[in-house]
N, C-alpha and C positions, 0 to 999 in steps of 0.2 A: 504494500500500500504506500503510495507516494505521499510524502508530507508536503503541505503547501509551502511554496517559496516565501520566505520572509520578506515582507515589503520594507524597503529602505525608506526612511523618512524623506519626504519631499523637501526641496529647497525652501519652498515658501512656508514650511512649518517654522523655520527660524527667521527668515527675512525674505521678503519678496524682492523682485528685481527692481521695483521702484525705489525701495529703501536703499539698496546697494548703490544705485545710480546717484541718489541724493547724497550719500556719504562720500562718493568719489568726487562729486562737484564741490563739496565743502572742504575736503581734505587735500585735494590735489596741490594747492599752493604749499602746504606744509610738507607734503611728500617731495615736491620739487626742491624745496629749501634743504630738507634733511639729506636728500640724495646728492645735491650739489656739495653740501658740507662734507659728506662722507667721501665723495670723489676727490675733493681738494685735499683732504687730510691723508688719503691713501695714495693718491697719484701725484699730487703737486704740493707735497708738504713743504719743500724747500724752494718753492718757486719765488722768483723775484718780481716785485711789482714793475709794471711796464714803465711807469714814469721814473721810478728810482733807477732802473737799468739805463734808461736813456740819459738821465742826469749824470750818472757815474761815467758813462762813455764820453759825454760832452766835456766833463771836467778833466778827464785824462787827456783828451785831445787838445785842450787849451793849456795844459801844463807840460812843457817840453821835458823838464826833469823827470816828472812822473812817467812821461811816455818812454824815456830812455830806460828807466828802471823797469817799466812794464815789459819792454822788449827783452830785457835781460832775464827777468824772473818768469816770463810767460811760460817758457818751456818747462821749467821745473814745477811751477804751480799747476799747470795743466796736467802734467804727469801725475802729481800727487793727488789732485782732485779726481782724476780719472781712476786712480787706484782706489780712492776712498768711495767712489760712486756717488758723491754728493754734489755733482756739478750743478750749479743753480741754473734754472731755466726760467723763461718768461711765463708769468701766470696767464692762463687762458682767461677769457672775458668772464665766464661764470665764477672762477676762483678769484679773479680780481674783485668782483662785486662782493663775494663772500668775505674776503679779507678786509675790505673796506668797512663792511657792516660790522664785523667783529671788533675792529679797531675803533669804530666810531659809535658810541652808545646812542647818540642822537639819531644817527642813521638807522640803527637797529630798531629803535623805538618807532621811528617813522615807518619802517617796513611793517612793524606790528600793527600800527594804526591803519595802514593801507589794507592789511588783511581783515581787520575789524570792519572797515568800510565795505570790503567785499562781502563779508558775511551779512552785513546790514542790507546790502542790495539784494542778495539772495533771499533774505527774509522778506523784503518788501515785495519781490516778485511772487514769492510763495503765498504771502498774505493776499496779494491782488488776485491770484488764481483761486484761493479759498473763498474770497469775497464774491468773485464772479460765480463760482459754483453755488454759494449760499443764495445769491440773488436769483439764480436760475431755479434753485429748489423752492425758494419762497414764491417765485412767480408761478411755478407749477402747482404749488399748494394752494395759492390764491385762485388759480383757474379751476382746480379740482373743487375747492370750496364753493366757488360761484356756480359751477355745474351742479354741485349737490343742492345748492339753494334753488336753482332753476328746476331741477328734477323734483325737489320736495314741493315747490309751488305747483308744478304741473300735476303731481300726484294728488295734492290737496284739491285742485280744481276738478280733476277727474272724479274724485270721490264725492265732492260736495255739490257739483254743478247739477243743473236740471237736465233730464233726458226725456224729451217728448217724442213719442213714437206711436205708430199704429198698433193698437192692442188686439183689435178684432175687426172683421168686416162681414156683413151679412147682406143677402140680396133676396128679394121676394117679388112675386108677380101678383099684385092685387087683381089684375085682369090680364088676359093675354095681350102681349104687345105693349104693356106698361110696366117695365121693370123699375123697382125702387131699391135703394141700397142705404145702408147706414155704416158709417166709419166711426169706430171708437178710438180716440187718442188718449194716451195716459202719460203722466209725468212720473217716471220711475226713479228720478233723482232724489236727493236729500234736501234740496232747497227749491223754492218756487221758481216757476218759469214766468217771466214778465213780458208784457206786450205781445201776447200770443195772438197771431193772426193765421187764418186757415182758409184756403180756397179749395174747392172740390169740383170735379167735373166727371161726366159720363160720356163715353163714346163707344160706338159699335163698329168694329172692323174685323178683318181677318187676322189670324195669328200664324206666323209671326207678323208683326206690324210692317207694313210697307208704306205707311203714310206718317206724317208728323202730327202728333196730337195737338190740338189747339190749346193755348194757354191764355189767361186773361192779360190785359195790358198792364203796364206799370202803374197807371193811375187808377186801377180798379180799387174801389173803396171796400174795405173790410173792417169788421168790428174787432176790437182788441179785448183780451181777457187775461186774467192771471190764473195760472194753473198751479195749485198747491202740490206739495209732494204726495204722491200716491193718488191724486185726483184724476178723474176721467171726464171726458167731454164727448158727446155724441153729435156727429154731423150727418144729417140725412141728405140724400140726393135722389132725384127722380129724373126720368128721361124727359128732356124738353123737345119741342118741335113736333109734338104729336106722337101717336102710337106707331109702333113698328108695323110696316105693311103686312097684311095677312099672309102673303106668300113667303115672307121671310121669317115668320114667327118660329117655324120649325128649325131654323138654323141657329136660334139663340142658344148659347151654351156650347156650341161646336167651334171648330177651328175657323169655319167660314163666317160665323156670327158671334165672335167673342165680345163680351161686354167688358169694357175697361173702365175701372173706377180709379181715378188718379187725382193727385193734388199736391199741395205743398204747405208745410207748417213752418212759420218763422217765429222766433221768440228770442228773448234775452235772458241769460242766466244771471245768477246773483253777482257775478263778477263783471257784469255789463258787457259781456261778449255776445255778439249777434250769432245765433245758431239757426240751422234750418234742417228740415226733414222732408225729403221728396219720396213719394210712394206711388206705386202703380200696382193695383190689384186687378184681378180679372175673374170673369165667370165664363169658362170655356177653355180654349187653348188646345194643346196637343194631348194632354193627359186626361185621366178620368176626372169627372166633375162631381163634387159633393153637393147634393141639393141644398140650396139656400146659403152656401158658404163661398166666400171669395178667397182666392189664393194669390200669393205674390207672383208677379211676372219675373222672368229671368233678368230683365233689364228695367231701368227707370226707378230703382230704389237706392237712395244714398242719404247720408246724414253727416252732420258735423257735431 
């Protein structure tokens, strides 16, 4: 039986890549300074400052006696220094800077202040990034809160508003060729429906409809009413324009002689928003017909 391979801890268990990168950005000046000091101490410990070497050579060149002595002793001194292995060399630019900083406390302190300013600049950029992220998070939170408020308001309106709709529809024939209908509307909401207006019409045509049903003009005068929560209102309608011709009475309630009862209800809810309900009921159509009952058409029914 194989034993499961032991999982090594991932690198981000100790520090993620972002933290390491941040540490490198902070410490690289110190690392460069320490590395330069180590190099100068190990490779150029006996180096001669460039200005001092140039000044010494110029002094010897301007002093003939020293120059004569220099020529006499050069061979012996060069041989001795070569044996000892301590021949002075000119300091490189990094070592020249390091030596000057170590010899000059003011310069060393100035370098330290430059490093502190560098850290402050890094901190400033870091704080600016953090503030930018905080502003974005605050903006997202504000947007989410506003959306929550809008959603809550919409939910409250949906729960409390009035809903006026057609609850039932009946049709009867007091005499052949004289259909009469009644439409029952009801407010199923939790608050009253105000300024309720309702028009209704009857039309006989084939099904499906191939004509446009007439509607009243915009200046059609209608009574207004208030419909309380749970209250109902009955709107009767009878055929106008005289009775149905005798030869067409047998077609009533069929696809060729479908009776359409349609209309529109407008009202205002408690929030002052204008609402409407359009309906189209029929007696006939393509399916079976229940005696005395109206059924909704597949089209012409909508509400807000």
